C-alpha positions in Angstrom: -44.7 90.2 -55.0 -47.4 89.1 -57.7 -45.9 87.1 -60.8 -42.1 87.5 -60.4 -41.4 84.5 -61.2 -38.2 83.4 -63.8 -37.0 80.5 -65.9 -33.5 81.0 -67.2 -31.3 79.7 -71.0 -28.2 80.5 -72.3 -28.7 80.4 -76.3 -28.4 83.0 -79.5 -31.5 84.9 -80.2 -34.0 84.1 -83.1 -33.5 85.5 -86.5 -36.0 87.8 -87.0 -38.1 85.4 -89.0 -38.5 82.9 -86.6 -39.8 85.6 -83.6 -43.3 84.2 -82.2 -46.2 86.1 -83.1 -46.7 87.3 -79.0 -43.4 89.0 -79.2 -44.1 90.7 -82.1 -48.2 91.7 -81.3 -47.7 91.6 -77.7 -49.8 89.0 -75.3 -52.1 89.6 -72.3 -51.5 86.7 -69.8 -54.5 86.7 -67.3 -54.5 84.8 -64.4 -56.9 83.8 -60.7 -54.8 84.2 -57.2 -55.9 82.0 -54.9 -54.9 81.9 -51.0 -54.3 78.0 -50.5 -57.8 76.7 -51.7 -59.7 80.3 -51.9 -60.3 82.7 -54.6 -58.4 86.4 -53.3 -57.8 88.3 -56.5 -56.6 88.2 -60.1 -53.3 89.9 -61.9 -52.3 89.9 -65.5 -49.3 90.8 -67.0 -49.0 93.0 -70.6 -46.6 92.9 -72.4 -46.5 96.0 -75.4 -43.6 96.4 -78.3 -43.5 99.2 -80.9 -41.7 99.3 -83.6 -39.2 101.5 -82.2 -37.8 97.7 -80.5 -38.7 99.1 -77.4 -41.0 97.2 -75.4 -43.5 97.9 -72.0 -44.4 95.1 -70.0 -47.0 95.8 -67.2 -47.8 93.7 -64.3 -51.3 94.6 -62.2 -52.7 93.0 -59.0 -55.9 93.8 -57.3 -58.2 92.1 -55.1 -61.2 90.1 -55.6 -64.9 91.5 -53.8 -65.1 89.0 -51.8 -61.4 89.5 -49.6 -61.7 93.9 -49.9 -63.8 93.4 -47.3 -60.0 93.1 -45.1 -57.7 92.8 -47.0 -57.9 95.5 -50.0 -54.5 95.6 -52.6 -53.8 97.2 -55.6 -50.4 97.0 -57.3 -48.8 98.0 -60.3 -45.3 97.6 -61.9 -44.4 98.9 -64.9 -41.0 98.1 -66.9 -39.7 99.7 -70.4 -36.8 98.9 -72.4 -35.4 97.6 -75.5 -35.6 94.1 -77.1 -33.7 93.1 -80.1 -32.4 90.3 -81.1 -29.1 91.4 -79.8 -30.3 93.0 -76.6 -33.2 90.6 -75.4 -35.5 92.4 -73.1 -33.1 95.2 -71.2 -35.1 97.1 -69.3 -34.4 100.8 -68.9 -36.7 101.9 -65.9 -38.7 99.7 -63.4 -41.6 101.5 -61.5 -43.4 99.9 -58.4 -46.1 100.6 -56.6 -47.9 99.7 -54.3 -51.3 100.3 -52.3 -52.4 97.4 -49.6 -54.3 98.8 -47.2 -53.3 101.3 -45.7 -49.4 100.7 -47.0 -48.1 102.7 -50.0 -45.2 102.3 -51.9 -43.5 104.3 -54.7 -39.9 102.8 -56.0 -38.3 102.7 -59.4 -35.4 101.9 -60.6 -32.9 103.0 -63.7 -30.3 101.2 -65.1 -27.7 103.4 -66.5 -25.9 100.5 -68.9 -23.1 102.5 -70.1 -21.4 102.9 -66.5 -22.8 99.6 -65.5 -24.7 101.2 -63.1 -28.6 100.8 -61.5 -30.2 103.6 -59.7 -32.9 102.8 -57.2 -35.1 105.4 -55.5 -37.9 104.9 -52.9 -39.7 107.5 -53.6 -41.9 107.3 -49.7 -38.7 107.0 -47.9 -36.1 109.7 -46.7 -33.1 107.9 -48.4 -31.4 109.4 -51.0 -31.3 107.5 -54.6 -29.0 105.2 -54.1 -26.6 103.0 -56.8 -25.2 99.7 -57.8 -22.7 98.3 -60.2 -24.1 95.9 -62.0 -23.1 93.5 -64.2 -24.0 94.9 -67.8 -26.4 92.7 -68.9 -29.1 92.7 -65.7 -32.4 92.9 -66.2 -35.5 93.1 -63.4 -37.2 89.6 -63.2 -39.9 89.8 -65.3 -38.0 91.3 -68.1 -35.6 88.5 -67.3 -38.6 86.1 -67.8 -39.4 87.3 -71.3 -35.9 87.8 -72.3 -35.3 83.3 -71.4 -39.1 83.3 -72.9 -37.7 84.5 -76.2 -34.6 82.5 -76.5 -34.3 79.7 -79.3 -33.3 76.3 -77.7 -35.2 73.5 -75.2 -34.7 72.9 -71.9 -34.1 69.1 -70.2 -35.4 67.9 -66.9 -31.7 68.2 -64.2 -30.8 71.8 -66.6 -29.8 74.5 -64.5 -29.5 78.2 -65.6 -28.5 81.5 -64.5 -28.7 85.3 -64.4 -27.8 88.5 -63.4 -31.2 90.4 -61.6 -31.3 93.3 -59.9 -35.0 93.4 -57.7 -35.6 96.2 -56.3 -32.5 97.7 -54.0 -30.1 94.5 -54.1 -28.2 92.5 -57.1 -28.6 88.6 -57.2 -27.8 85.4 -59.3 -30.8 83.8 -60.0 -30.3 79.8 -60.4 -33.4 78.3 -61.6 -33.5 73.9 -61.8 -35.7 72.6 -64.8 -37.3 69.6 -62.1 -39.6 67.3 -64.1 -42.1 67.3 -67.3 -45.3 67.6 -66.2 -48.9 67.3 -67.7 -51.1 69.9 -65.2 -55.0 70.7 -65.7 -55.8 74.4 -66.7 -59.0 75.0 -67.4 -60.2 71.6 -67.6 -57.7 70.8 -70.0 -54.0 69.2 -69.4 -51.3 71.3 -70.5 -47.6 69.9 -71.2 -45.7 71.5 -68.8 -42.0 72.0 -67.2 -41.6 72.7 -63.8 -39.3 74.9 -62.4 -37.6 76.3 -59.5 -35.9 79.9 -59.4 -33.4 80.5 -56.6 -32.1 84.2 -55.9 -28.3 84.0 -54.4 -27.4 86.1 -52.4 -30.1 86.2 -50.0 -31.0 84.2 -46.5 -31.1 80.8 -46.3 -34.6 81.4 -45.0 -35.4 82.7 -49.1 -33.7 80.1 -51.1 -35.3 77.2 -49.7 -38.3 75.2 -52.4 -40.4 78.3 -52.0 -41.1 79.0 -55.6 -42.3 76.9 -57.9 -43.4 77.5 -61.2 -44.8 75.3 -64.1 -44.3 76.7 -67.9 -45.7 75.5 -71.1 -43.7 72.8 -72.9 -43.6 74.2 -76.2 -41.0 76.7 -76.8 -43.1 79.8 -75.5 -42.6 79.0 -72.1 -45.9 80.5 -70.9 -46.1 80.7 -66.8 -49.2 78.7 -66.8 -48.5 77.7 -62.6 -47.3 79.4 -60.4 -47.3 78.0 -56.5 -45.8 80.1 -53.5 -45.4 78.3 -50.1 -46.3 80.2 -46.7 -45.5 80.2 -43.4 -49.5 79.2 -43.1 -50.8 77.9 -46.7 -49.5 78.9 -49.8 -50.3 81.1 -52.6 -51.4 80.5 -56.8 -51.5 82.0 -59.4 -53.2 80.0 -62.0 -53.7 81.3 -66.0 -57.3 81.7 -67.0 -56.0 82.6 -70.1 -53.9 84.2 -73.0 -54.4 86.3 -75.3 -52.2 87.2 -78.5 -53.1 91.4 -80.6 -55.8 90.7 -78.2 -57.2 87.3 -79.4 -57.5 84.4 -76.8 -55.2 81.3 -77.1 -56.5 78.1 -76.3 -55.2 75.7 -74.1 -55.8 72.3 -75.4 -54.2 68.6 -74.5 -50.7 68.1 -75.6 -51.7 65.1 -77.3 -54.6 66.8 -79.5 -52.8 66.4 -83.7 -53.2 70.7 -83.2 -51.4 72.6 -80.7 -52.3 76.4 -81.2 -49.9 77.5 -78.8 -47.4 76.4 -80.7 -45.5 79.2 -82.6 -47.4 82.0 -80.4 
């Protein structure tokens, strides 16, 4: 699944006055998707806040025209929840709709925090809705990404962070390792990043290997600029094409430049 990527921290949320502009005004992250070296599609993450301290995150992915002749994909994830300085990015609902060639799926998760449970429904499946006991602060993995990006603090090489997540039909503990600091090239510019690796505890060893690798900006925003997933043959890679805040593009520039417009956004 595209763009289900996370890094972890465990510090106190910043005061309202310190909240970055992207959290207040909204953000659009647009990616180009590659299978090995071939561009296969595009994807986007759209975060929309409102005055009632609620949020919506929508993730869309689709194949480009050159790939559609043998593989068509149009996937959408919609998440709605609550985001305050005390409860950062806690989802109330998560809906996944998949259209991949002839395959269709419609799945949703409802979070019942009062009872510390989630209810999973496979709309097109034959099973009845299923309930799972979870920890009070359990999130979906995308909301977890935004929660961690909203936290004030620094991450250093060697750090490990953990958080409970629910991935459609199973609860997991996600552990993220900070592997290194790296300068990566994005749209012709060097960007200072942290190279991280998320692992879901509770799944088979085959899925807990070094399959996922993510590079996030080392500027306090932790914006994911590159995602690489190893596959049996080749690899899947998502590279950030542009970032918009309140509808305006925010450029990525070399970290050594005196003024960096990413900081504080």
